[in-house]
Backbone bond lengths (Angstrom), bond angles and torsions (degrees), N, CA, C in turn:
res aa  C-N    CA-C-N  psi(-1)  N-CA   C-N-CA  omega(-1)  CA-C   N-CA-C  phi
1 M - - - 1.463 - - 1.532 109.30 -
2 V 1.298 118.24 148.88 1.428 122.46 -179.11 1.509 108.01 -78.21
3 S 1.333 117.18 139.78 1.461 119.12 -176.45 1.549 109.98 -73.81
4 Y 1.278 115.80 153.20 1.412 120.91 179.05 1.509 113.66 -63.60
5 E 1.310 115.04 -25.71 1.474 119.33 -179.47 1.510 107.94 -66.60
6 E 1.318 120.58 -27.58 1.464 120.76 178.89 1.485 112.41 -77.02
7 V 1.333 114.49 -26.21 1.445 120.55 179.86 1.531 113.05 -89.71
8 G 1.323 115.44 -34.24 1.460 118.08 179.41 1.501 108.08 108.41
9 P 1.323 118.52 153.97 1.465 121.70 -178.12 1.487 112.91 -73.89
10 I 1.315 115.58 161.68 1.437 120.02 171.44 1.560 107.13 -64.15
11 A 1.284 119.12 145.32 1.447 123.48 -176.79 1.547 110.84 -52.78
12 V 1.316 115.52 132.48 1.504 119.26 -179.14 1.557 112.53 -66.31
13 S 1.289 116.48 -17.50 1.459 120.48 177.37 1.515 113.63 -71.51
14 I 1.345 114.08 -14.06 1.516 118.47 177.98 1.510 105.14 -90.40
15 T 1.298 117.68 104.02 1.486 122.40 -173.03 1.458 113.15 -102.84
16 D 1.292 117.93 -20.65 1.512 120.09 -179.14 1.504 110.03 -69.91
17 P 1.374 114.62 120.09 1.487 118.13 -175.41 1.568 112.34 -59.95
18 A 1.321 119.18 -36.98 1.463 120.25 179.74 1.541 108.98 -66.34
19 A 1.255 119.12 -39.45 1.474 122.87 178.75 1.552 110.39 -66.98
20 R 1.346 116.58 -45.38 1.480 119.56 177.07 1.521 110.43 -57.15
21 M 1.347 116.75 -44.08 1.489 118.09 179.03 1.515 111.79 -64.85
22 K 1.343 116.11 -38.65 1.505 117.71 175.50 1.473 111.87 -63.58
23 Y 1.340 118.69 -37.96 1.444 121.54 178.00 1.550 112.39 -65.78
24 E 1.334 114.14 -35.30 1.427 118.01 174.61 1.560 112.27 -61.35
25 N 1.347 112.13 -42.25 1.529 116.86 177.49 1.525 107.77 -65.84
26 F 1.319 117.78 -38.83 1.482 122.27 -177.63 1.551 107.61 -59.35
27 R 1.321 116.27 -45.53 1.472 122.37 -178.18 1.529 108.38 -63.85
28 E 1.295 116.79 -50.45 1.461 122.01 -178.90 1.552 111.82 -58.15
29 N 1.316 117.67 -41.09 1.442 124.31 175.66 1.524 111.74 -59.73
30 M 1.306 114.17 -47.00 1.480 120.36 -178.87 1.563 111.07 -64.47
31 L 1.289 113.84 -50.44 1.491 118.09 -176.13 1.560 110.95 -68.67
32 S 1.316 115.71 -19.04 1.520 118.81 174.39 1.494 110.87 -87.83
33 R 1.352 117.07 -0.92 1.459 123.57 179.24 1.527 111.83 66.03
34 D 1.303 115.30 32.59 1.523 120.00 178.75 1.484 108.78 -96.46
35 Q 1.316 114.76 98.41 1.500 120.03 -178.88 1.543 110.29 -64.87
36 V 1.305 116.98 -45.75 1.471 120.07 -175.11 1.529 110.23 -62.14
37 A 1.326 115.80 -49.51 1.474 120.68 179.56 1.543 109.79 -64.73
38 S 1.280 119.86 -38.89 1.469 119.13 178.11 1.482 111.39 -61.34
39 L 1.315 117.05 -45.87 1.447 120.01 179.66 1.521 112.07 -65.50
40 G 1.340 114.73 -38.06 1.484 118.22 178.47 1.509 110.68 -63.89
41 T 1.344 118.70 -38.73 1.424 122.08 179.78 1.493 109.89 -70.19
42 M 1.332 119.07 -37.81 1.446 121.02 172.94 1.514 112.84 -56.13
43 H 1.362 113.97 -44.01 1.460 120.16 178.92 1.538 110.32 -63.78
44 D 1.340 116.42 -39.88 1.489 117.68 175.66 1.545 111.84 -61.48
45 L 1.287 116.38 -41.45 1.485 120.80 177.21 1.508 112.22 -62.15
46 L 1.343 116.90 -39.44 1.454 119.41 179.12 1.547 109.82 -68.30
47 K 1.339 116.00 -36.28 1.465 120.12 175.90 1.543 113.35 -67.01
48 M 1.336 116.19 -23.95 1.460 122.96 173.53 1.524 111.63 -82.91
49 D 1.316 115.79 5.64 1.515 122.04 -177.41 1.476 114.60 62.68
50 R 1.314 116.93 29.96 1.434 120.24 172.75 1.517 108.12 -74.51
51 P 1.377 118.42 136.14 1.423 120.59 -179.51 1.553 115.38 -64.78
52 I 1.308 116.47 143.24 1.452 121.80 -179.77 1.501 110.86 -56.61
53 K 1.373 116.34 -38.99 1.488 118.36 -178.93 1.539 110.45 -67.20
54 E 1.314 119.03 -30.55 1.491 120.68 178.54 1.520 107.30 -73.08
55 I 1.319 118.19 -45.01 1.488 120.48 178.07 1.553 111.26 -60.85
56 L 1.288 115.06 -39.30 1.469 118.40 179.11 1.598 107.95 -67.86
57 S 1.293 115.80 -42.25 1.502 117.53 179.66 1.540 111.27 -59.47
58 E 1.310 117.40 -38.44 1.480 119.82 179.85 1.587 109.08 -75.30
59 T 1.332 115.90 -29.85 1.490 118.49 175.54 1.540 108.88 -63.60
60 V 1.361 115.00 -47.12 1.515 116.89 179.66 1.530 110.19 -66.84
61 R 1.296 117.61 -38.38 1.480 119.90 176.32 1.498 112.86 -54.70
62 N 1.383 114.72 -41.78 1.463 120.82 178.54 1.525 113.61 -67.04
63 H 1.289 112.91 -37.23 1.523 117.37 -172.40 1.540 113.18 -88.19
64 A 1.335 118.12 -33.92 1.427 125.38 -171.33 1.608 113.84 -46.97
65 P 1.273 118.50 -48.19 1.474 117.88 -177.24 1.516 113.66 -60.18
66 Y 1.329 118.60 -17.60 1.447 122.28 -176.39 1.532 111.78 -104.36
67 T 1.377 114.23 7.66 1.479 114.96 -176.67 1.566 109.18 -78.10
68 H 1.312 115.93 -42.90 1.485 117.14 -177.78 1.514 111.64 -67.33
69 V 1.324 115.37 138.80 1.481 119.67 177.81 1.527 106.93 -126.66
70 P 1.322 117.13 161.02 1.470 120.91 -177.91 1.506 112.73 -55.89
71 Y 1.326 116.87 -42.19 1.485 121.08 178.61 1.444 109.37 -143.79
72 H 1.336 118.48 158.30 1.465 122.56 179.38 1.502 115.94 -92.35
73 Q 1.309 114.79 3.34 1.469 120.21 173.63 1.497 110.26 -150.76
74 R 1.334 116.26 150.74 1.441 123.93 -179.75 1.494 105.70 -128.51
75 I 1.339 113.38 153.89 1.492 120.54 170.85 1.481 106.73 -114.68
76 D 1.370 116.52 109.16 1.419 119.40 179.61 1.521 107.66 -116.46
77 G 1.399 112.83 115.53 1.449 117.75 179.54 1.544 112.01 62.03
78 G 1.324 116.03 30.98 1.451 119.86 178.28 1.554 113.47 85.17
79 I 1.327 115.84 -2.66 1.464 122.90 177.38 1.499 112.90 -97.39
80 V 1.313 119.30 123.93 1.407 122.03 179.49 1.563 107.98 -76.81
81 R 1.297 115.70 125.30 1.500 120.99 175.44 1.519 107.99 -119.71
82 F 1.316 115.12 131.44 1.446 119.73 177.23 1.532 107.37 -91.47
83 V 1.316 114.23 138.79 1.471 120.47 -174.35 1.552 106.66 -96.39
84 N 1.298 116.03 103.94 1.469 121.62 -177.56 1.549 106.14 -83.38
85 N 1.336 115.42 85.08 1.481 119.21 -174.07 1.544 115.38 -89.45
86 D 1.292 118.79 -0.81 1.431 116.36 -176.58 1.571 112.98 -120.13
87 H 1.342 116.92 21.54 1.441 118.32 -175.31 1.559 111.89 -65.36
88 C 1.263 119.12 -35.93 1.480 121.78 179.13 1.507 110.65 -67.71
89 L 1.334 118.17 -37.61 1.436 119.23 -179.52 1.503 111.45 -74.10
90 L 1.368 117.19 -29.07 1.451 120.46 173.75 1.492 110.37 -66.22
91 S 1.323 115.95 -39.83 1.486 120.94 178.95 1.535 109.14 -62.12
92 A 1.360 115.12 -40.60 1.515 118.06 179.39 1.494 108.71 -65.71
93 S 1.255 119.80 -39.60 1.511 121.90 176.11 1.527 112.52 -59.65
94 A 1.344 111.47 -44.13 1.514 116.36 -179.62 1.565 108.75 -64.45
95 T 1.330 118.09 -35.00 1.449 119.52 178.61 1.528 113.07 -54.24
96 L 1.314 115.02 -40.01 1.456 119.31 -179.59 1.557 110.58 -73.98
97 R 1.263 118.12 -37.99 1.481 121.51 179.53 1.484 112.69 -70.55
98 L 1.340 118.08 -34.22 1.468 122.91 -177.74 1.532 111.86 -74.40
99 E 1.344 115.53 -22.52 1.503 119.40 -171.39 1.520 112.19 -51.84
100 R 1.287 118.29 -41.54 1.495 119.50 -175.78 1.553 113.69 -75.63
101 Y 1.261 117.45 -13.60 1.473 121.55 -179.08 1.499 115.74 -95.96
102 I 1.347 116.29 -13.15 1.459 121.97 -171.43 1.524 110.74 -102.72
103 P 1.324 116.90 132.64 1.446 119.65 177.83 1.592 111.07 -55.95
104 K 1.267 118.19 149.47 1.442 121.63 -173.83 1.505 113.55 -54.49
105 E 1.329 117.64 -39.01 1.448 120.57 -177.79 1.537 113.27 -68.00
106 F 1.312 116.12 -13.53 1.484 119.90 176.40 1.528 112.93 -114.66
107 A 1.364 115.43 14.59 1.482 119.90 -171.37 1.584 112.09 -61.17
108 A 1.312 116.96 -22.36 1.421 118.90 -177.27 1.559 115.61 -87.84
109 L 1.301 115.71 -7.12 1.494 120.19 -176.45 1.517 110.93 -60.88
110 P 1.352 122.69 -48.19 1.431 120.36 -178.73 1.556 111.87 -60.75
111 I 1.283 119.26 -42.09 1.459 119.73 179.83 1.537 111.35 -69.03
112 A 1.345 114.68 -31.65 1.473 118.26 178.94 1.519 108.93 -68.05
113 Q 1.302 119.05 -34.49 1.503 119.75 175.90 1.504 109.56 -68.01
114 T 1.260 120.40 -38.93 1.475 124.85 179.72 1.529 108.13 -65.92
115 V 1.342 116.49 -50.26 1.454 118.61 -176.50 1.534 110.37 -64.27
116 W 1.333 116.88 -35.03 1.447 121.54 178.26 1.570 110.79 -61.74
117 Y 1.279 114.91 -41.34 1.440 121.86 -176.44 1.537 118.63 -76.56
118 V 1.320 115.05 -34.11 1.472 119.79 -173.20 1.542 113.27 -58.76
119 P 1.331 120.64 -44.86 1.487 118.76 -178.24 1.550 113.36 -59.14
120 I 1.305 116.30 -34.18 1.476 116.17 178.92 1.542 112.49 -93.56
121 G 1.300 118.54 5.44 1.408 123.32 178.29 1.493 114.62 -109.10
122 L 1.353 116.98 7.90 1.496 121.21 -178.02 1.538 108.64 -79.99
123 D 1.300 114.49 140.22 1.465 121.25 174.88 1.474 116.98 46.52
124 I 1.317 116.81 62.49 1.464 120.90 -173.16 1.512 110.86 -71.21
125 W 1.337 118.90 -18.83 1.446 120.74 175.66 1.522 112.42 -58.48
126 N 1.328 115.41 -50.44 1.453 120.79 176.07 1.538 112.09 -69.37
127 Q 1.301 117.72 -29.43 1.487 119.06 174.71 1.494 111.45 -62.85
128 L 1.371 116.63 -43.62 1.447 121.17 -179.46 1.544 112.08 -64.26
129 Q 1.334 115.12 -26.52 1.451 119.02 178.80 1.555 113.08 -89.97
130 G 1.355 115.28 1.73 1.439 120.62 175.90 1.519 114.03 78.22
131 R 1.336 116.69 19.09 1.461 122.70 -176.12 1.496 114.07 -89.03
132 M 1.350 114.51 -14.90 1.495 119.02 -177.91 1.512 109.01 -154.74
133 P 1.308 115.59 157.08 1.490 119.51 178.10 1.500 110.21 -75.60
134 G 1.349 113.29 161.92 1.462 120.55 176.64 1.453 113.87 153.48
135 H 1.284 118.27 -176.41 1.448 123.69 -176.65 1.510 112.62 -57.54
136 Y 1.332 118.30 -39.65 1.459 120.80 -172.97 1.578 111.62 -93.86
137 S 1.272 118.07 2.02 1.436 119.62 -178.66 1.509 118.33 -113.71
138 R 1.383 115.14 15.58 1.391 119.29 -174.51 1.559 113.93 -56.54
139 Q 1.275 116.86 -35.40 1.449 121.34 -176.20 1.478 114.12 -94.37
140 V 1.369 118.43 -15.30 1.464 121.62 -173.59 1.538 114.29 -114.67
141 Y 1.320 118.89 -19.86 1.432 119.19 -177.56 1.514 111.73 -81.91
142 D 1.335 118.04 128.19 1.455 125.84 -179.35 1.541 107.25 -119.46
143 P 1.369 116.29 102.42 1.492 118.33 -178.08 1.523 112.84 -59.84
144 K 1.324 119.39 -21.46 1.453 120.82 179.53 1.501 111.93 -65.38
145 K 1.306 117.99 -22.75 1.421 124.12 -179.02 1.579 110.06 -75.43
146 Y 1.308 115.42 -14.87 1.434 121.78 -173.15 1.564 110.42 -129.51
147 P 1.326 115.94 67.19 1.488 119.77 -173.69 1.562 113.09 -61.57
148 G 1.335 116.58 -22.99 1.466 119.70 176.62 1.533 113.72 -83.43
149 G 1.298 116.18 2.31 1.464 120.39 -176.48 1.527 112.70 105.97
150 A 1.255 114.32 164.46 1.450 119.24 179.48 1.498 115.03 -60.86
151 L 1.322 115.52 146.59 1.448 119.02 175.72 1.504 111.96 -64.05
152 P 1.342 118.24 152.67 1.486 118.00 175.93 1.559 109.62 -75.11
153 P 1.290 117.23 159.23 1.467 118.75 174.85 1.553 109.45 -57.61
154 E 1.292 115.44 149.81 1.467 121.56 -176.95 1.512 108.32 -114.46
155 V 1.338 117.56 137.92 1.425 123.36 174.37 1.472 105.00 -92.94
156 H 1.366 115.73 112.21 1.492 119.59 -175.52 1.507 114.16 -82.39
157 W 1.357 115.96 -28.68 1.464 120.28 -179.48 1.555 107.53 -135.43
158 K 1.300 115.24 119.43 1.458 120.26 175.12 1.515 111.90 -69.62
159 D 1.291 115.64 151.23 1.482 118.05 176.43 1.487 112.09 -63.93
160 E 1.255 116.75 139.89 1.486 122.61 178.66 1.531 108.57 -148.22
161 E 1.327 111.65 162.52 1.463 117.71 174.11 1.507 112.37 -66.73
162 P 1.338 118.37 147.32 1.497 119.55 -178.77 1.473 107.96 -71.38
163 S 1.325 115.04 154.74 1.501 121.49 178.34 1.518 107.79 -95.19
164 A 1.304 117.22 136.74 1.450 121.02 175.53 1.513 110.35 -82.98
165 I 1.292 116.19 130.82 1.456 118.64 175.75 1.517 110.91 -104.07
166 K 1.243 116.87 123.40 1.504 121.26 -174.87 1.487 110.45 -82.70
167 G 1.314 115.58 155.51 1.434 121.42 173.03 1.574 110.17 120.49
168 T 1.308 115.38 -175.14 1.450 119.93 179.81 1.525 107.39 -69.41
169 F 1.299 117.23 165.23 1.483 121.58 177.71 1.505 110.45 -55.51
170 D 1.319 117.15 -48.80 1.483 120.51 -178.15 1.517 111.24 -61.22
171 D 1.319 117.79 -44.70 1.446 121.93 -178.21 1.574 109.92 -67.55
172 A 1.330 115.64 -40.77 1.465 118.62 179.21 1.543 110.76 -67.05
173 L 1.318 117.13 -40.67 1.485 119.85 177.07 1.494 111.02 -63.63
174 S 1.312 117.46 -39.87 1.490 119.90 178.18 1.526 109.38 -62.25
175 E 1.291 117.48 -45.86 1.457 122.12 -178.41 1.531 109.06 -64.59
176 W 1.321 119.44 -42.03 1.441 122.98 -178.36 1.516 109.12 -62.76
177 L 1.353 117.45 -42.02 1.454 120.50 -178.78 1.482 110.58 -66.39
178 Q 1.307 120.78 -28.56 1.465 122.47 174.24 1.539 111.52 -72.98
179 L 1.372 117.96 -30.92 1.430 120.73 178.41 1.542 112.85 -72.09
180 V 1.321 115.99 -30.91 1.472 118.84 -176.04 1.501 108.49 -98.66
């Protein structure tokens, strides 16, 4: 299992011990790729009157370390495949935007969709290589190759401070485009 240090701590603003414990369960369920348990824990948090934005914040905190991939495209058997590494974060963003359009009794539906998708959207780079189960590995993952169970999600790039690029805006933008 991935260490919590790689994911980051639960937000310090969450001071209720029962809520903190529930968020620890939430994280464990997500990193274990358990969609049903993740959604159940989200429901428990809602029943505890935890705000949707707080739940969403912890969802993003759990997913964010696995968003970056070594490359944004792969060539598999001569076929170029683009690596859609930010789909879960886009869903989280949509959750916030949809909030004002949805009747109160259905307010949790957008976050439920995000929480359902995150566990199978972790570390898509290894999914595409067939090393772990998930949304992108349906045709290439063979559980028989992993008798001890699926590999944990991998953090491909550790968090680091941004690099400053010197020069005019146009020169810096051009250099940045070459880097990505």
